[in-house]
C-alpha positions in Angstrom: -125.5 232.4 48.1 -122.9 232.0 50.1 -119.3 234.1 49.8 -117.6 231.4 47.3 -120.8 231.7 45.2 -120.9 235.0 44.6 -117.4 235.4 44.0 -118.0 233.1 41.3 -121.0 234.9 40.1 -119.2 238.3 40.1 -116.1 236.7 38.0 -118.7 235.3 35.0 -119.6 238.9 34.7 -116.3 240.3 34.6 -117.1 242.5 37.2 -114.1 241.0 39.5 -111.0 239.3 38.9 -108.0 237.2 41.4 -108.7 235.1 44.0 -111.7 234.9 46.7 -110.7 237.2 49.2 -110.7 236.4 52.7 -113.6 236.5 54.7 -113.3 239.9 57.3 -115.2 240.2 60.7 -117.6 242.9 60.9 -117.9 245.1 64.0 -121.2 245.0 66.0 -122.8 248.7 66.2 -122.2 250.1 69.6 -125.6 249.5 70.9 -125.3 245.9 70.2 -122.0 245.9 72.4 -123.7 247.7 75.2 -126.5 245.3 75.2 -124.4 242.0 75.2 -121.7 243.6 77.8 -124.8 244.4 80.1 -126.2 240.7 79.7 -122.7 239.4 80.6 -122.4 241.2 83.5 -126.3 239.9 84.3 -125.5 236.1 83.5 -122.0 236.4 85.7 -124.5 238.2 88.9 -127.2 235.4 88.6 -124.4 232.8 88.5 -122.5 234.4 91.7 -125.8 234.7 93.5 -126.6 230.8 92.6 -122.9 230.3 94.2 -123.4 233.1 97.5 -124.4 230.2 99.9 -120.9 228.4 98.9 -118.8 231.4 99.2 -119.4 232.3 102.4 -118.4 228.9 103.9 -115.4 229.4 101.7 -114.3 232.8 102.8 -113.9 231.6 106.4 -111.3 229.1 104.6 -108.2 231.2 103.4 -106.6 228.2 101.7 -109.9 227.5 100.0 -110.6 231.1 99.0 -107.2 231.2 97.0 -107.8 228.0 95.3 -111.6 228.7 94.5 -110.2 232.4 93.3 -107.6 230.6 90.9 -110.0 228.5 89.5 -112.1 231.3 88.5 -109.4 233.5 86.9 -108.8 230.1 85.1 -112.1 229.0 84.0 -112.2 233.4 82.8 -108.9 232.5 80.8 -110.7 229.4 79.5 -113.7 231.1 78.1 -112.0 233.4 76.5 -109.8 231.6 75.0 -112.5 229.5 73.3 -115.3 232.4 72.3 -114.0 236.1 72.6 -117.7 237.5 71.7 -118.6 240.6 73.7 -121.1 238.4 75.9 -118.4 235.9 76.8 -115.8 238.9 77.3 -118.2 240.5 80.1 -118.8 237.3 81.3 -115.5 236.4 82.0 -114.8 239.5 83.5 -117.3 239.5 86.0 -116.1 235.8 87.1 -112.3 236.9 86.7 -112.8 240.0 89.1 -114.7 237.8 91.6 -111.7 235.6 91.3 -109.5 238.2 91.9 -111.6 239.3 95.1 -111.2 235.5 96.9 -107.6 235.8 95.8 -106.8 238.8 97.4 -109.1 237.9 100.4 -107.0 235.3 101.3 -103.9 237.0 100.7 -105.3 240.3 103.1 -106.1 237.8 106.3 -102.8 236.3 105.9 -100.7 239.5 105.9 -103.0 243.0 106.1 -103.3 246.1 104.2 -100.4 247.6 105.9 -98.1 244.8 104.2 -96.0 245.6 101.3 -96.5 242.2 100.2 -100.1 241.9 100.1 -99.7 245.2 97.6 -96.7 243.1 95.7 -98.7 240.3 95.4 -102.1 242.3 93.9 -99.3 243.9 91.3 -98.0 240.8 89.7 -101.4 239.3 89.6 -103.0 242.1 87.9 -99.6 242.2 85.7 -100.2 238.5 85.3 -103.7 239.1 83.9 -102.4 242.0 81.6 -100.1 239.8 80.1 -102.0 236.4 79.6 -105.8 237.7 79.5 -107.3 238.2 75.7 -109.6 240.6 76.6 -109.3 243.9 75.9 -111.4 244.9 78.7 -109.3 242.7 81.1 -106.1 244.1 80.1 -107.7 248.0 80.8 -109.1 246.9 84.2 -105.9 245.0 85.5 -103.3 247.7 84.1 -105.3 250.1 86.1 -105.6 248.4 89.7 -101.8 247.3 89.0 -100.9 251.0 89.4 -102.4 251.4 92.3 -101.3 248.3 93.9 -97.8 249.7 93.0 -98.2 253.1 94.3 -99.3 251.5 97.4 -96.6 249.6 98.0 -93.9 252.4 97.4 -96.4 254.5 100.0 -95.6 251.7 102.5 -91.9 252.0 101.5 -91.4 255.5 101.9 -91.0 255.9 97.9 -94.4 257.4 97.1 -92.9 260.5 95.7 -91.4 258.4 92.3 -94.1 256.4 91.4 -96.0 258.8 89.2 -92.9 259.6 87.6 -92.4 255.7 86.4 -95.5 255.0 85.9 -95.6 257.8 83.4 -92.5 256.2 82.0 -94.4 253.2 81.3 -97.2 255.6 79.9 -94.4 256.8 77.7 -92.8 254.0 76.9 -95.9 251.7 75.9 -97.3 254.9 73.3 -93.9 255.3 71.4 -93.8 251.6 71.1 -97.3 251.2 69.7 -96.7 250.4 66.0 -93.5 248.9 66.6 -94.6 245.9 68.3 -97.0 245.2 65.5 -98.2 241.8 66.9 -98.7 243.3 70.3 -100.3 246.1 69.2 -104.0 244.9 71.0 -102.0 244.4 73.8 -100.2 247.6 74.2 -103.3 249.8 73.4 -105.4 248.3 76.0 -102.8 248.3 78.8 -101.6 252.0 77.6 -105.3 253.2 78.3 -105.6 251.4 81.6 -102.2 253.0 82.9 -103.0 256.4 81.4 -106.4 256.4 83.6 -104.5 255.2 86.6 -102.2 258.0 86.2 -104.9 260.3 85.8 -106.5 259.0 89.0 -103.6 258.8 91.3 -102.0 262.4 90.3 -105.5 263.5 91.0 -105.7 262.2 94.2 -102.4 262.9 95.6 -102.6 266.5 94.7 -106.1 267.1 96.7 -105.3 265.1 99.8 -103.7 266.0 102.4 -101.7 263.4 103.2 -100.4 260.9 100.6 -102.0 257.8 102.6 -105.4 259.0 103.7 -107.1 257.8 101.4 -105.5 253.9 101.6 -106.9 254.3 105.0 -103.6 253.0 106.7 -103.1 253.9 110.6 -99.5 254.9 110.2 -97.6 257.1 107.8 -94.4 256.0 107.0 -91.2 257.6 106.9 -90.9 259.3 103.6 -87.1 259.1 102.4 -87.3 260.3 99.0 -88.1 264.1 98.7 -90.8 265.7 96.2 -88.7 267.6 93.9 -87.0 263.8 93.1 -90.1 262.7 91.6 -90.7 265.9 89.6 -87.1 265.9 88.6 -87.7 262.2 87.1 -91.3 263.2 85.4 -88.9 266.4 83.6 -86.6 263.8 82.3 -89.5 261.4 80.9 -90.9 264.7 78.9 -87.3 265.2 77.8 -87.5 261.3 76.8 -90.6 261.7 75.0 -89.5 264.7 72.8 -86.3 262.5 71.9 -88.6 259.7 70.9 -91.2 261.7 68.9 -87.9 263.2 67.3 -86.6 259.7 66.4 -90.7 258.3 65.0 -91.2 261.5 63.3 -91.2 262.3 59.2 -88.1 263.2 57.6 -88.3 266.7 57.8 -88.1 267.0 61.8 -85.6 264.2 61.3 -83.6 266.5 59.4 -83.7 269.1 61.7 -79.7 270.7 63.0 -78.2 269.9 65.9 -78.9 273.6 66.6 -82.3 273.7 66.5 -82.7 269.9 68.5 -81.0 272.0 71.4 -83.6 274.9 71.2 -86.1 272.4 71.4 -84.9 270.3 74.5 -83.8 273.8 76.2 -87.2 274.7 76.1 -88.8 271.4 77.4 -86.4 271.7 80.0 -87.9 275.3 80.8 -91.7 274.0 80.3 -90.5 271.4 83.8 -88.6 273.4 85.7 -91.6 275.8 85.5 -94.1 273.1 86.1 -92.0 272.3 89.3 -94.6 274.2 91.4 -97.7 273.1 89.7 -97.7 269.2 90.1 -99.2 267.6 87.4 -98.7 269.4 84.3 -95.7 267.9 83.3 -98.4 264.7 83.0 -101.1 266.1 81.5 -98.2 268.0 78.5 -97.2 264.5 77.8 -100.1 262.7 77.3 -101.8 265.7 75.0 -97.8 265.1 73.0 -98.6 261.2 72.8 -102.2 261.7 71.5 -101.3 264.2 69.0 -98.1 262.7 67.8 -100.3 259.3 67.1 -103.9 261.1 66.3 -105.6 259.4 68.9 -108.4 261.3 70.3 -108.4 259.4 72.9 -105.5 259.9 74.1 -105.6 263.5 73.6 -108.7 264.3 75.0 -107.4 262.4 78.4 -104.7 264.8 78.0 -107.0 268.1 77.9 -108.6 266.8 80.9 -106.2 266.4 82.6 -104.4 269.5 82.3 -107.5 271.3 83.5 -108.0 269.2 86.0 -104.4 269.5 87.3 -104.2 273.4 86.4 -107.6 274.3 88.7 -106.1 271.7 91.4 -103.4 273.7 91.2 -104.6 277.4 91.2 -107.1 276.4 94.3 -104.2 274.9 96.6 -103.5 277.1 99.4 -99.5 276.9 99.9 -99.2 279.3 97.8 -100.5 282.5 97.4 -102.3 283.6 93.6 -99.6 285.9 93.1 -97.0 283.5 92.9 -99.7 281.0 91.2 -100.6 283.4 88.8 -97.0 284.2 87.9 -96.0 280.6 87.4 -99.1 280.0 85.3 -98.5 283.0 83.0 -94.5 282.2 83.0 -95.5 278.7 81.3 -98.3 280.1 78.8 -95.8 283.0 77.6 -93.0 280.1 77.0 -95.4 277.7 74.9 -96.5 280.7 72.7 -93.1 281.3 72.3 -92.4 277.9 71.1 -95.8 277.6 69.1 -94.7 280.9 67.4 -90.9 280.0 66.5 -92.5 276.4 65.2 -94.6 278.2 62.7 -92.5 280.7 61.8 -90.2 277.9 60.7 -92.7 275.7 58.9 -93.8 279.1 57.1 -90.5 279.6 55.9 -89.7 276.0 54.6 -92.9 276.0 52.9 -91.6 279.3 51.4 -88.3 278.0 50.5 -90.2 275.0 49.0 -92.7 277.4 46.7 -89.6 279.4 45.6 -87.4 276.0 44.2 -90.7 275.0 42.9 -91.2 278.3 40.4 -87.4 278.2 39.8 -87.7 275.3 38.3 
């Protein structure tokens, strides 16, 4: 018995009424998704193994590597266009990654790893894949690697100190507009997750490294023409922009706050950003945590908590400041946050008290 026959039978017995609803798609259990994803990778590895003997001759030619890589990426795109099942998604991902390796290998052989053109081309390639590919995993991977290519480009340009702030602004803008562009919600979410993961990884690597370029393997240190305090200042402005955006997207209770109260909130946020100047990364953790809480997104909330713990731990074990200075900075930040929580709770309780008194008088 198909769905139409079942609906007709239920209608005849007066259990349902109206037109037959459209057939919905059932989500597969997580273990089925994991199994199909594993099989997709396995099939792709076997396929690449069969053509592996011919790839050696392809790698020797930069033009052939570029053409074969583009064809593999195009094949992965066409496969996802015709079939978006889990097996096809992971199978196309493996083929696409292999194609990207061939394309980037040809560009690397042409320009070299210390060429800004190579990293710019890699960033453009990853952004294009993230924008055009249908698979969610594709977009997360591409957004993640696009951020690393962008940071490498800025490192070679001597402007790496503002890279994290720019990525943070991209994260904030995407998640603030998650429900604004409903037709692109899936793309915004997957790209947002990729940017968040890349942001946490890049900032963590920059904090724990002694040199901003040691983990890229460069032989030279470009001249830095933008100081670190500029990046911290931009991150503070991004945090203010986040609070401004959350206020305009919030409920009517918050949107009706007085200008005086709003200015106090902005002052508190600016104070948090100022205190965090000596503790790099805390602004990022706070921003991710706010985005997760505002959007009821448990994944973002968890990533924000993990990143805060990571950055606070890294800051506490840095050697450029004494333990007393670091303890005082964290103590001041804690006092400001607890004070903000106390003031907001006090205002919320007073509003509830006023509402209950108005109800009792009626």
